[in-house]
Gaussian input, Z-matrix of N, CA and C with variables (Angstrom, degrees):
# hf/3-21g

backbone

0 1
 N
 C     1     B1
 C     2     B2     1     A1
 N     3     B3     2     A2     1     D1
 C     4     B4     3     A3     2     D2
 C     5     B5     4     A4     3     D3
 N     6     B6     5     A5     4     D4
 C     7     B7     6     A6     5     D5
 C     8     B8     7     A7     6     D6
 N     9     B9     8     A8     7     D7
 C    10    B10     9     A9     8     D8
 C    11    B11    10    A10     9     D9
 N    12    B12    11    A11    10    D10
 C    13    B13    12    A12    11    D11
 C    14    B14    13    A13    12    D12
 N    15    B15    14    A14    13    D13
 C    16    B16    15    A15    14    D14
 C    17    B17    16    A16    15    D15
 N    18    B18    17    A17    16    D16
 C    19    B19    18    A18    17    D17
 C    20    B20    19    A19    18    D18
 N    21    B21    20    A20    19    D19
 C    22    B22    21    A21    20    D20
 C    23    B23    22    A22    21    D21
 N    24    B24    23    A23    22    D22
 C    25    B25    24    A24    23    D23
 C    26    B26    25    A25    24    D24
 N    27    B27    26    A26    25    D25
 C    28    B28    27    A27    26    D26
 C    29    B29    28    A28    27    D27
 N    30    B30    29    A29    28    D28
 C    31    B31    30    A30    29    D29
 C    32    B32    31    A31    30    D30
 N    33    B33    32    A32    31    D31
 C    34    B34    33    A33    32    D32
 C    35    B35    34    A34    33    D33
 N    36    B36    35    A35    34    D34
 C    37    B37    36    A36    35    D35
 C    38    B38    37    A37    36    D36
 N    39    B39    38    A38    37    D37
 C    40    B40    39    A39    38    D38
 C    41    B41    40    A40    39    D39
 N    42    B42    41    A41    40    D40
 C    43    B43    42    A42    41    D41
 C    44    B44    43    A43    42    D42
 N    45    B45    44    A44    43    D43
 C    46    B46    45    A45    44    D44
 C    47    B47    46    A46    45    D45
 N    48    B48    47    A47    46    D46
 C    49    B49    48    A48    47    D47
 C    50    B50    49    A49    48    D48
 N    51    B51    50    A50    49    D49
 C    52    B52    51    A51    50    D50
 C    53    B53    52    A52    51    D51
 N    54    B54    53    A53    52    D52
 C    55    B55    54    A54    53    D53
 C    56    B56    55    A55    54    D54
 N    57    B57    56    A56    55    D55
 C    58    B58    57    A57    56    D56
 C    59    B59    58    A58    57    D57
 N    60    B60    59    A59    58    D58
 C    61    B61    60    A60    59    D59
 C    62    B62    61    A61    60    D60
 N    63    B63    62    A62    61    D61
 C    64    B64    63    A63    62    D62
 C    65    B65    64    A64    63    D63
 N    66    B66    65    A65    64    D64
 C    67    B67    66    A66    65    D65
 C    68    B68    67    A67    66    D66
 N    69    B69    68    A68    67    D67
 C    70    B70    69    A69    68    D68
 C    71    B71    70    A70    69    D69
 N    72    B72    71    A71    70    D70
 C    73    B73    72    A72    71    D71
 C    74    B74    73    A73    72    D72
 N    75    B75    74    A74    73    D73
 C    76    B76    75    A75    74    D74
 C    77    B77    76    A76    75    D75
 N    78    B78    77    A77    76    D76
 C    79    B79    78    A78    77    D77
 C    80    B80    79    A79    78    D78
 N    81    B81    80    A80    79    D79
 C    82    B82    81    A81    80    D80
 C    83    B83    82    A82    81    D81
 N    84    B84    83    A83    82    D82
 C    85    B85    84    A84    83    D83
 C    86    B86    85    A85    84    D84
 N    87    B87    86    A86    85    D85
 C    88    B88    87    A87    86    D86
 C    89    B89    88    A88    87    D87
 N    90    B90    89    A89    88    D88
 C    91    B91    90    A90    89    D89
 C    92    B92    91    A91    90    D90
 N    93    B93    92    A92    91    D91
 C    94    B94    93    A93    92    D92
 C    95    B95    94    A94    93    D93
 N    96    B96    95    A95    94    D94
 C    97    B97    96    A96    95    D95
 C    98    B98    97    A97    96    D96
 N    99    B99    98    A98    97    D97
 C   100   B100    99    A99    98    D98
 C   101   B101   100   A100    99    D99
 N   102   B102   101   A101   100   D100
 C   103   B103   102   A102   101   D101
 C   104   B104   103   A103   102   D102
 N   105   B105   104   A104   103   D103
 C   106   B106   105   A105   104   D104
 C   107   B107   106   A106   105   D105
 N   108   B108   107   A107   106   D106
 C   109   B109   108   A108   107   D107
 C   110   B110   109   A109   108   D108
 N   111   B111   110   A110   109   D109
 C   112   B112   111   A111   110   D110
 C   113   B113   112   A112   111   D111
 N   114   B114   113   A113   112   D112
 C   115   B115   114   A114   113   D113
 C   116   B116   115   A115   114   D114
 N   117   B117   116   A116   115   D115
 C   118   B118   117   A117   116   D116
 C   119   B119   118   A118   117   D117
 N   120   B120   119   A119   118   D118
 C   121   B121   120   A120   119   D119
 C   122   B122   121   A121   120   D120
 N   123   B123   122   A122   121   D121
 C   124   B124   123   A123   122   D122
 C   125   B125   124   A124   123   D123
 N   126   B126   125   A125   124   D124
 C   127   B127   126   A126   125   D125
 C   128   B128   127   A127   126   D126
 N   129   B129   128   A128   127   D127
 C   130   B130   129   A129   128   D128
 C   131   B131   130   A130   129   D129
 N   132   B132   131   A131   130   D130
 C   133   B133   132   A132   131   D131
 C   134   B134   133   A133   132   D132
 N   135   B135   134   A134   133   D133
 C   136   B136   135   A135   134   D134
 C   137   B137   136   A136   135   D135
 N   138   B138   137   A137   136   D136
 C   139   B139   138   A138   137   D137
 C   140   B140   139   A139   138   D138
 N   141   B141   140   A140   139   D139
 C   142   B142   141   A141   140   D140
 C   143   B143   142   A142   141   D141
 N   144   B144   143   A143   142   D142
 C   145   B145   144   A144   143   D143
 C   146   B146   145   A145   144   D144
 N   147   B147   146   A146   145   D145
 C   148   B148   147   A147   146   D146
 C   149   B149   148   A148   147   D147
 N   150   B150   149   A149   148   D148
 C   151   B151   150   A150   149   D149
 C   152   B152   151   A151   150   D150
 N   153   B153   152   A152   151   D151
 C   154   B154   153   A153   152   D152
 C   155   B155   154   A154   153   D153
 N   156   B156   155   A155   154   D154
 C   157   B157   156   A156   155   D155
 C   158   B158   157   A157   156   D156
 N   159   B159   158   A158   157   D157
 C   160   B160   159   A159   158   D158
 C   161   B161   160   A160   159   D159
 N   162   B162   161   A161   160   D160
 C   163   B163   162   A162   161   D161
 C   164   B164   163   A163   162   D162
 N   165   B165   164   A164   163   D163
 C   166   B166   165   A165   164   D164
 C   167   B167   166   A166   165   D165
 N   168   B168   167   A167   166   D166
 C   169   B169   168   A168   167   D167
 C   170   B170   169   A169   168   D168
 N   171   B171   170   A170   169   D169
 C   172   B172   171   A171   170   D170
 C   173   B173   172   A172   171   D171
 N   174   B174   173   A173   172   D172
 C   175   B175   174   A174   173   D173
 C   176   B176   175   A175   174   D174
 N   177   B177   176   A176   175   D175
 C   178   B178   177   A177   176   D176
 C   179   B179   178   A178   177   D177
 N   180   B180   179   A179   178   D178
 C   181   B181   180   A180   179   D179
 C   182   B182   181   A181   180   D180
 N   183   B183   182   A182   181   D181
 C   184   B184   183   A183   182   D182
 C   185   B185   184   A184   183   D183
 N   186   B186   185   A185   184   D184
 C   187   B187   186   A186   185   D185
 C   188   B188   187   A187   186   D186
 N   189   B189   188   A188   187   D187
 C   190   B190   189   A189   188   D188
 C   191   B191   190   A190   189   D189
 N   192   B192   191   A191   190   D190
 C   193   B193   192   A192   191   D191
 C   194   B194   193   A193   192   D192
 N   195   B195   194   A194   193   D193
 C   196   B196   195   A195   194   D194
 C   197   B197   196   A196   195   D195
 N   198   B198   197   A197   196   D196
 C   199   B199   198   A198   197   D197
 C   200   B200   199   A199   198   D198
 N   201   B201   200   A200   199   D199
 C   202   B202   201   A201   200   D200
 C   203   B203   202   A202   201   D201
 N   204   B204   203   A203   202   D202
 C   205   B205   204   A204   203   D203
 C   206   B206   205   A205   204   D204
 N   207   B207   206   A206   205   D205
 C   208   B208   207   A207   206   D206
 C   209   B209   208   A208   207   D207
 N   210   B210   209   A209   208   D208
 C   211   B211   210   A210   209   D209
 C   212   B212   211   A211   210   D210
 N   213   B213   212   A212   211   D211
 C   214   B214   213   A213   212   D212
 C   215   B215   214   A214   213   D213
 N   216   B216   215   A215   214   D214
 C   217   B217   216   A216   215   D215
 C   218   B218   217   A217   216   D216
 N   219   B219   218   A218   217   D217
 C   220   B220   219   A219   218   D218
 C   221   B221   220   A220   219   D219
 N   222   B222   221   A221   220   D220
 C   223   B223   222   A222   221   D221
 C   224   B224   223   A223   222   D222
 N   225   B225   224   A224   223   D223
 C   226   B226   225   A225   224   D224
 C   227   B227   226   A226   225   D225
 N   228   B228   227   A227   226   D226
 C   229   B229   228   A228   227   D227
 C   230   B230   229   A229   228   D228
 N   231   B231   230   A230   229   D229
 C   232   B232   231   A231   230   D230
 C   233   B233   232   A232   231   D231
 N   234   B234   233   A233   232   D232
 C   235   B235   234   A234   233   D233
 C   236   B236   235   A235   234   D234
 N   237   B237   236   A236   235   D235
 C   238   B238   237   A237   236   D236
 C   239   B239   238   A238   237   D237
 N   240   B240   239   A239   238   D238
 C   241   B241   240   A240   239   D239
 C   242   B242   241   A241   240   D240
 N   243   B243   242   A242   241   D241
 C   244   B244   243   A243   242   D242
 C   245   B245   244   A244   243   D243
 N   246   B246   245   A245   244   D244
 C   247   B247   246   A246   245   D245
 C   248   B248   247   A247   246   D246
 N   249   B249   248   A248   247   D247
 C   250   B250   249   A249   248   D248
 C   251   B251   250   A250   249   D249
 N   252   B252   251   A251   250   D250
 C   253   B253   252   A252   251   D251
 C   254   B254   253   A253   252   D252
 N   255   B255   254   A254   253   D253
 C   256   B256   255   A255   254   D254
 C   257   B257   256   A256   255   D255
 N   258   B258   257   A257   256   D256
 C   259   B259   258   A258   257   D257
 C   260   B260   259   A259   258   D258
 N   261   B261   260   A260   259   D259
 C   262   B262   261   A261   260   D260
 C   263   B263   262   A262   261   D261
 N   264   B264   263   A263   262   D262
 C   265   B265   264   A264   263   D263
 C   266   B266   265   A265   264   D264
 N   267   B267   266   A266   265   D265
 C   268   B268   267   A267   266   D266
 C   269   B269   268   A268   267   D267
 N   270   B270   269   A269   268   D268
 C   271   B271   270   A270   269   D269
 C   272   B272   271   A271   270   D270
 N   273   B273   272   A272   271   D271
 C   274   B274   273   A273   272   D272
 C   275   B275   274   A274   273   D273
 N   276   B276   275   A275   274   D274
 C   277   B277   276   A276   275   D275
 C   278   B278   277   A277   276   D276
 N   279   B279   278   A278   277   D277
 C   280   B280   279   A279   278   D278
 C   281   B281   280   A280   279   D279
 N   282   B282   281   A281   280   D280
 C   283   B283   282   A282   281   D281
 C   284   B284   283   A283   282   D282
 N   285   B285   284   A284   283   D283
 C   286   B286   285   A285   284   D284
 C   287   B287   286   A286   285   D285
 N   288   B288   287   A287   286   D286
 C   289   B289   288   A288   287   D287
 C   290   B290   289   A289   288   D288
 N   291   B291   290   A290   289   D289
 C   292   B292   291   A291   290   D290
 C   293   B293   292   A292   291   D291
 N   294   B294   293   A293   292   D292
 C   295   B295   294   A294   293   D293
 C   296   B296   295   A295   294   D294
 N   297   B297   296   A296   295   D295
 C   298   B298   297   A297   296   D296
 C   299   B299   298   A298   297   D297
 N   300   B300   299   A299   298   D298
 C   301   B301   300   A300   299   D299
 C   302   B302   301   A301   300   D300
 N   303   B303   302   A302   301   D301
 C   304   B304   303   A303   302   D302
 C   305   B305   304   A304   303   D303

   B1=1.4532
   B2=1.5146
   B3=1.3180
   B4=1.4675
   B5=1.5290
   B6=1.3162
   B7=1.4570
   B8=1.5245
   B9=1.3269
   B10=1.4611
   B11=1.5290
   B12=1.3209
   B13=1.4618
   B14=1.5276
   B15=1.3389
   B16=1.4596
   B17=1.5185
   B18=1.3243
   B19=1.4615
   B20=1.5246
   B21=1.3364
   B22=1.4655
   B23=1.5201
   B24=1.3389
   B25=1.4553
   B26=1.5147
   B27=1.3285
   B28=1.4692
   B29=1.5281
   B30=1.3121
   B31=1.4749
   B32=1.5200
   B33=1.3352
   B34=1.4679
   B35=1.5248
   B36=1.3344
   B37=1.4679
   B38=1.5248
   B39=1.3196
   B40=1.4661
   B41=1.5298
   B42=1.3236
   B43=1.4646
   B44=1.5287
   B45=1.3305
   B46=1.4642
   B47=1.5179
   B48=1.3160
   B49=1.4674
   B50=1.5212
   B51=1.3174
   B52=1.4697
   B53=1.5266
   B54=1.3309
   B55=1.4621
   B56=1.5139
   B57=1.3260
   B58=1.4590
   B59=1.5184
   B60=1.3377
   B61=1.4640
   B62=1.5264
   B63=1.3009
   B64=1.4552
   B65=1.5256
   B66=1.3159
   B67=1.4599
   B68=1.5238
   B69=1.3325
   B70=1.4626
   B71=1.5299
   B72=1.3314
   B73=1.4675
   B74=1.5294
   B75=1.3238
   B76=1.4544
   B77=1.5227
   B78=1.3217
   B79=1.4581
   B80=1.5193
   B81=1.3222
   B82=1.4581
   B83=1.5261
   B84=1.3131
   B85=1.4595
   B86=1.5284
   B87=1.3125
   B88=1.4593
   B89=1.5238
   B90=1.3219
   B91=1.4582
   B92=1.5326
   B93=1.3378
   B94=1.4633
   B95=1.5204
   B96=1.3182
   B97=1.4606
   B98=1.5215
   B99=1.3246
   B100=1.4596
   B101=1.5241
   B102=1.3139
   B103=1.4554
   B104=1.5172
   B105=1.3286
   B106=1.4580
   B107=1.5237
   B108=1.3170
   B109=1.4605
   B110=1.5332
   B111=1.3302
   B112=1.4745
   B113=1.5349
   B114=1.3179
   B115=1.4700
   B116=1.5291
   B117=1.3215
   B118=1.4601
   B119=1.5219
   B120=1.3331
   B121=1.4657
   B122=1.5286
   B123=1.3280
   B124=1.4677
   B125=1.5266
   B126=1.3316
   B127=1.4668
   B128=1.5258
   B129=1.3178
   B130=1.4596
   B131=1.5145
   B132=1.3185
   B133=1.4704
   B134=1.5264
   B135=1.3462
   B136=1.4687
   B137=1.5283
   B138=1.3057
   B139=1.4650
   B140=1.5249
   B141=1.3212
   B142=1.4692
   B143=1.5193
   B144=1.3238
   B145=1.4741
   B146=1.5260
   B147=1.3375
   B148=1.4689
   B149=1.5207
   B150=1.3251
   B151=1.4661
   B152=1.5287
   B153=1.3210
   B154=1.4599
   B155=1.5208
   B156=1.3329
   B157=1.4644
   B158=1.5260
   B159=1.3348
   B160=1.4670
   B161=1.5177
   B162=1.3231
   B163=1.4569
   B164=1.5129
   B165=1.3208
   B166=1.4676
   B167=1.5276
   B168=1.3141
   B169=1.4556
   B170=1.5162
   B171=1.3287
   B172=1.4639
   B173=1.5128
   B174=1.3217
   B175=1.4657
   B176=1.5176
   B177=1.3203
   B178=1.4547
   B179=1.5206
   B180=1.3216
   B181=1.4601
   B182=1.5185
   B183=1.3184
   B184=1.4597
   B185=1.5172
   B186=1.3066
   B187=1.4632
   B188=1.5169
   B189=1.3336
   B190=1.4572
   B191=1.5242
   B192=1.3282
   B193=1.4607
   B194=1.5208
   B195=1.3313
   B196=1.4631
   B197=1.5230
   B198=1.3157
   B199=1.4588
   B200=1.5253
   B201=1.3110
   B202=1.4628
   B203=1.5201
   B204=1.3165
   B205=1.4576
   B206=1.5207
   B207=1.3119
   B208=1.4599
   B209=1.5292
   B210=1.3328
   B211=1.4607
   B212=1.5203
   B213=1.3149
   B214=1.4639
   B215=1.5252
   B216=1.3220
   B217=1.4602
   B218=1.5190
   B219=1.3150
   B220=1.4537
   B221=1.5338
   B222=1.3281
   B223=1.4639
   B224=1.5204
   B225=1.3213
   B226=1.4571
   B227=1.5268
   B228=1.3067
   B229=1.4635
   B230=1.5231
   B231=1.3302
   B232=1.4596
   B233=1.5231
   B234=1.3177
   B235=1.4573
   B236=1.5243
   B237=1.3102
   B238=1.4631
   B239=1.5310
   B240=1.3356
   B241=1.4609
   B242=1.5187
   B243=1.3305
   B244=1.4682
   B245=1.5205
   B246=1.3206
   B247=1.4586
   B248=1.5225
   B249=1.3244
   B250=1.4593
   B251=1.5291
   B252=1.3273
   B253=1.4640
   B254=1.5160
   B255=1.3219
   B256=1.4576
   B257=1.5170
   B258=1.3145
   B259=1.4494
   B260=1.5126
   B261=1.3202
   B262=1.4515
   B263=1.5270
   B264=1.3144
   B265=1.4561
   B266=1.5232
   B267=1.3045
   B268=1.4573
   B269=1.5287
   B270=1.3197
   B271=1.4662
   B272=1.5184
   B273=1.3357
   B274=1.4571
   B275=1.5239
   B276=1.3008
   B277=1.4681
   B278=1.5307
   B279=1.3230
   B280=1.4573
   B281=1.5218
   B282=1.3487
   B283=1.4602
   B284=1.5203
   B285=1.3197
   B286=1.4688
   B287=1.5244
   B288=1.3081
   B289=1.4647
   B290=1.5235
   B291=1.3397
   B292=1.4604
   B293=1.5223
   B294=1.3364
   B295=1.4610
   B296=1.5198
   B297=1.3190
   B298=1.4652
   B299=1.5244
   B300=1.3352
   B301=1.4626
   B302=1.5165
   B303=1.3112
   B304=1.4615
   B305=1.4912
   A1=109.67
   A2=116.05
   A3=119.11
   A4=110.33
   A5=115.91
   A6=122.48
   A7=112.41
   A8=117.40
   A9=120.22
   A10=112.65
   A11=117.96
   A12=121.21
   A13=112.77
   A14=117.83
   A15=121.33
   A16=110.76
   A17=115.82
   A18=120.80
   A19=109.19
   A20=116.34
   A21=120.98
   A22=111.72
   A23=116.85
   A24=120.91
   A25=112.10
   A26=116.78
   A27=120.34
   A28=110.34
   A29=117.66
   A30=120.03
   A31=110.65
   A32=115.91
   A33=121.12
   A34=110.24
   A35=117.03
   A36=121.05
   A37=111.10
   A38=117.33
   A39=120.35
   A40=111.21
   A41=116.25
   A42=121.06
   A43=110.42
   A44=115.93
   A45=120.04
   A46=111.49
   A47=117.16
   A48=120.80
   A49=111.25
   A50=116.79
   A51=120.28
   A52=111.10
   A53=116.98
   A54=121.19
   A55=112.45
   A56=116.16
   A57=120.57
   A58=114.41
   A59=118.09
   A60=120.84
   A61=110.25
   A62=116.18
   A63=121.96
   A64=106.93
   A65=117.73
   A66=120.43
   A67=107.76
   A68=117.18
   A69=119.67
   A70=111.91
   A71=117.41
   A72=119.04
   A73=111.88
   A74=117.09
   A75=123.13
   A76=107.60
   A77=116.01
   A78=120.66
   A79=109.45
   A80=116.36
   A81=122.99
   A82=107.71
   A83=116.75
   A84=121.84
   A85=108.49
   A86=116.38
   A87=122.09
   A88=108.81
   A89=115.89
   A90=123.47
   A91=111.68
   A92=116.53
   A93=119.74
   A94=115.38
   A95=118.72
   A96=119.18
   A97=113.94
   A98=117.08
   A99=120.24
   A100=109.33
   A101=116.08
   A102=120.73
   A103=114.73
   A104=117.60
   A105=119.81
   A106=110.34
   A107=115.91
   A108=120.05
   A109=108.63
   A110=118.61
   A111=121.09
   A112=114.49
   A113=117.26
   A114=120.30
   A115=111.18
   A116=116.85
   A117=120.86
   A118=110.24
   A119=116.96
   A120=120.56
   A121=110.38
   A122=117.48
   A123=121.45
   A124=110.97
   A125=117.03
   A126=120.98
   A127=110.94
   A128=116.44
   A129=120.47
   A130=110.73
   A131=117.13
   A132=120.93
   A133=109.65
   A134=116.17
   A135=119.95
   A136=110.69
   A137=117.70
   A138=121.26
   A139=110.85
   A140=116.85
   A141=120.79
   A142=110.11
   A143=117.28
   A144=120.56
   A145=111.26
   A146=117.43
   A147=121.02
   A148=111.11
   A149=117.02
   A150=120.22
   A151=110.81
   A152=116.27
   A153=120.79
   A154=110.31
   A155=117.19
   A156=121.20
   A157=111.16
   A158=115.74
   A159=120.87
   A160=113.62
   A161=117.42
   A162=120.63
   A163=115.89
   A164=118.14
   A165=120.05
   A166=109.91
   A167=115.60
   A168=122.02
   A169=106.80
   A170=116.92
   A171=121.51
   A172=108.65
   A173=115.97
   A174=122.37
   A175=106.04
   A176=115.77
   A177=122.24
   A178=109.88
   A179=116.56
   A180=119.53
   A181=107.15
   A182=115.91
   A183=120.72
   A184=109.29
   A185=114.95
   A186=120.68
   A187=110.17
   A188=116.04
   A189=121.14
   A190=110.10
   A191=117.12
   A192=120.57
   A193=111.94
   A194=118.09
   A195=119.40
   A196=110.75
   A197=117.15
   A198=121.27
   A199=110.78
   A200=116.88
   A201=120.63
   A202=110.15
   A203=117.10
   A204=121.59
   A205=111.17
   A206=117.91
   A207=122.10
   A208=113.35
   A209=117.55
   A210=120.23
   A211=115.44
   A212=118.01
   A213=119.86
   A214=113.41
   A215=114.55
   A216=121.59
   A217=109.53
   A218=115.14
   A219=121.50
   A220=107.89
   A221=115.93
   A222=121.12
   A223=108.92
   A224=115.87
   A225=121.47
   A226=107.58
   A227=115.62
   A228=121.13
   A229=106.96
   A230=115.59
   A231=121.35
   A232=108.58
   A233=115.72
   A234=121.91
   A235=108.24
   A236=116.71
   A237=122.66
   A238=111.79
   A239=116.22
   A240=121.37
   A241=115.71
   A242=117.65
   A243=121.29
   A244=109.97
   A245=116.44
   A246=120.57
   A247=107.25
   A248=116.10
   A249=119.78
   A250=111.73
   A251=116.87
   A252=121.44
   A253=107.90
   A254=116.07
   A255=119.05
   A256=110.13
   A257=114.45
   A258=121.22
   A259=111.85
   A260=115.26
   A261=121.42
   A262=109.57
   A263=116.78
   A264=123.95
   A265=111.32
   A266=117.29
   A267=122.06
   A268=111.46
   A269=118.17
   A270=119.84
   A271=111.74
   A272=117.63
   A273=119.98
   A274=111.16
   A275=116.21
   A276=120.66
   A277=110.91
   A278=117.51
   A279=122.36
   A280=108.28
   A281=117.82
   A282=121.05
   A283=114.88
   A284=119.74
   A285=120.31
   A286=109.31
   A287=116.18
   A288=120.26
   A289=109.56
   A290=116.79
   A291=120.74
   A292=110.56
   A293=117.05
   A294=119.60
   A295=111.01
   A296=117.04
   A297=118.73
   A298=111.35
   A299=117.99
   A300=121.58
   A301=111.38
   A302=118.86
   A303=122.16
   A304=111.94
   D1=148.22
   D2=174.13
   D3=-63.41
   D4=144.12
   D5=-177.98
   D6=-55.62
   D7=-35.64
   D8=-177.41
   D9=-64.11
   D10=-15.23
   D11=178.70
   D12=-85.81
   D13=-10.10
   D14=179.87
   D15=-82.28
   D16=154.89
   D17=175.94
   D18=-68.99
   D19=166.10
   D20=178.44
   D21=-60.27
   D22=-42.08
   D23=179.25
   D24=-63.74
   D25=-40.70
   D26=179.31
   D27=-68.12
   D28=-39.34
   D29=176.12
   D30=-60.76
   D31=-40.96
   D32=179.07
   D33=-62.03
   D34=-44.13
   D35=179.24
   D36=-64.25
   D37=-40.38
   D38=178.68
   D39=-65.51
   D40=-39.60
   D41=177.62
   D42=-61.07
   D43=-45.31
   D44=178.80
   D45=-65.48
   D46=-41.92
   D47=179.33
   D48=-61.18
   D49=-41.73
   D50=179.00
   D51=-63.58
   D52=-34.36
   D53=178.94
   D54=-70.09
   D55=-24.21
   D56=-172.84
   D57=-107.34
   D58=8.17
   D59=-179.90
   D60=-58.04
   D61=-45.36
   D62=175.82
   D63=-98.55
   D64=155.09
   D65=176.64
   D66=-90.39
   D67=97.39
   D68=-176.12
   D69=-76.48
   D70=145.56
   D71=176.46
   D72=-70.59
   D73=-27.56
   D74=178.16
   D75=-136.68
   D76=128.24
   D77=-177.47
   D78=-131.79
   D79=126.44
   D80=175.16
   D81=-99.79
   D82=121.93
   D83=178.44
   D84=-121.33
   D85=115.67
   D86=-179.37
   D87=-98.61
   D88=101.83
   D89=-179.33
   D90=48.12
   D91=60.07
   D92=-172.81
   D93=-67.23
   D94=-19.51
   D95=-177.25
   D96=-102.60
   D97=1.24
   D98=177.76
   D99=-62.10
   D100=128.21
   D101=177.70
   D102=84.59
   D103=1.41
   D104=179.29
   D105=-91.83
   D106=149.67
   D107=175.20
   D108=-72.46
   D109=161.60
   D110=-175.42
   D111=-55.53
   D112=-39.35
   D113=-179.69
   D114=-65.60
   D115=-46.34
   D116=179.93
   D117=-67.70
   D118=-35.24
   D119=176.55
   D120=-60.79
   D121=-45.31
   D122=177.94
   D123=-62.57
   D124=-39.09
   D125=177.52
   D126=-64.33
   D127=-38.47
   D128=178.20
   D129=-65.56
   D130=-41.96
   D131=176.98
   D132=-57.63
   D133=-44.90
   D134=-179.65
   D135=-64.69
   D136=-39.13
   D137=177.39
   D138=-62.52
   D139=-42.78
   D140=178.41
   D141=-63.18
   D142=-43.64
   D143=177.62
   D144=-59.36
   D145=-41.85
   D146=179.57
   D147=-65.51
   D148=-40.48
   D149=177.45
   D150=-60.23
   D151=-45.44
   D152=-179.93
   D153=-64.17
   D154=-44.15
   D155=178.98
   D156=-62.66
   D157=-29.17
   D158=179.27
   D159=-83.29
   D160=0.04
   D161=175.99
   D162=104.90
   D163=-1.26
   D164=177.97
   D165=-76.49
   D166=148.55
   D167=171.46
   D168=-100.03
   D169=128.68
   D170=-177.64
   D171=-118.20
   D172=123.49
   D173=172.45
   D174=-103.21
   D175=114.98
   D176=-171.07
   D177=-119.91
   D178=128.93
   D179=170.72
   D180=-103.29
   D181=139.41
   D182=179.94
   D183=-156.94
   D184=153.36
   D185=172.82
   D186=-103.03
   D187=-3.14
   D188=-178.26
   D189=-93.71
   D190=112.14
   D191=-179.05
   D192=-64.16
   D193=-33.41
   D194=178.28
   D195=-65.22
   D196=-35.52
   D197=178.16
   D198=-66.94
   D199=-45.61
   D200=177.79
   D201=-61.84
   D202=-42.01
   D203=-179.18
   D204=-64.39
   D205=-39.51
   D206=-177.99
   D207=-74.54
   D208=-33.87
   D209=-168.98
   D210=-108.11
   D211=-23.23
   D212=-168.33
   D213=-96.95
   D214=141.59
   D215=169.36
   D216=-86.29
   D217=-27.50
   D218=-178.00
   D219=-141.71
   D220=141.72
   D221=-176.78
   D222=-126.38
   D223=140.89
   D224=171.21
   D225=-122.58
   D226=133.68
   D227=176.98
   D228=-102.17
   D229=125.19
   D230=-176.41
   D231=-115.16
   D232=131.53
   D233=179.18
   D234=-130.12
   D235=119.06
   D236=-178.41
   D237=52.01
   D238=43.53
   D239=175.47
   D240=81.14
   D241=2.73
   D242=-179.52
   D243=-117.78
   D244=137.74
   D245=174.71
   D246=-74.04
   D247=118.97
   D248=-179.08
   D249=-103.48
   D250=-13.56
   D251=176.24
   D252=-163.72
   D253=146.32
   D254=174.91
   D255=-154.65
   D256=162.62
   D257=178.56
   D258=121.17
   D259=-165.16
   D260=178.42
   D261=-107.21
   D262=15.91
   D263=-176.35
   D264=-55.04
   D265=139.40
   D266=179.29
   D267=-58.68
   D268=-28.58
   D269=179.41
   D270=-64.32
   D271=-26.45
   D272=177.70
   D273=-75.46
   D274=-23.45
   D275=179.65
   D276=-84.35
   D277=-15.62
   D278=178.24
   D279=-129.96
   D280=74.41
   D281=-171.36
   D282=-60.52
   D283=-32.02
   D284=-180.00
   D285=-64.86
   D286=-42.10
   D287=177.34
   D288=-64.30
   D289=-44.53
   D290=-178.45
   D291=-62.97
   D292=-43.79
   D293=-178.97
   D294=-64.58
   D295=-33.64
   D296=179.74
   D297=-74.45
   D298=-17.64
   D299=-178.81
   D300=-88.74
   D301=-12.86
   D302=-175.87
   D303=-68.47

């Protein structure tokens, strides 16, 4: 079937699958789970974990703090195009506490 006949979620899954056919040494993922159903989102998380375990470096952008917490070794918080915090600091894992400390 032509791609335009697929749902938005299916197009998203096909886009991700095409990106992962080869095991890239460096992979940029821009909000890869946006628009995915919970089951597919969990599968994507597992795929990202396997890539990292296999030696790939993954640069992931996300607005979901739970996703960053589950997948990232290091987090950067960007506000209006500027990095306002980065690292593995506990304050990045608890943003409400961090924002109140500023």
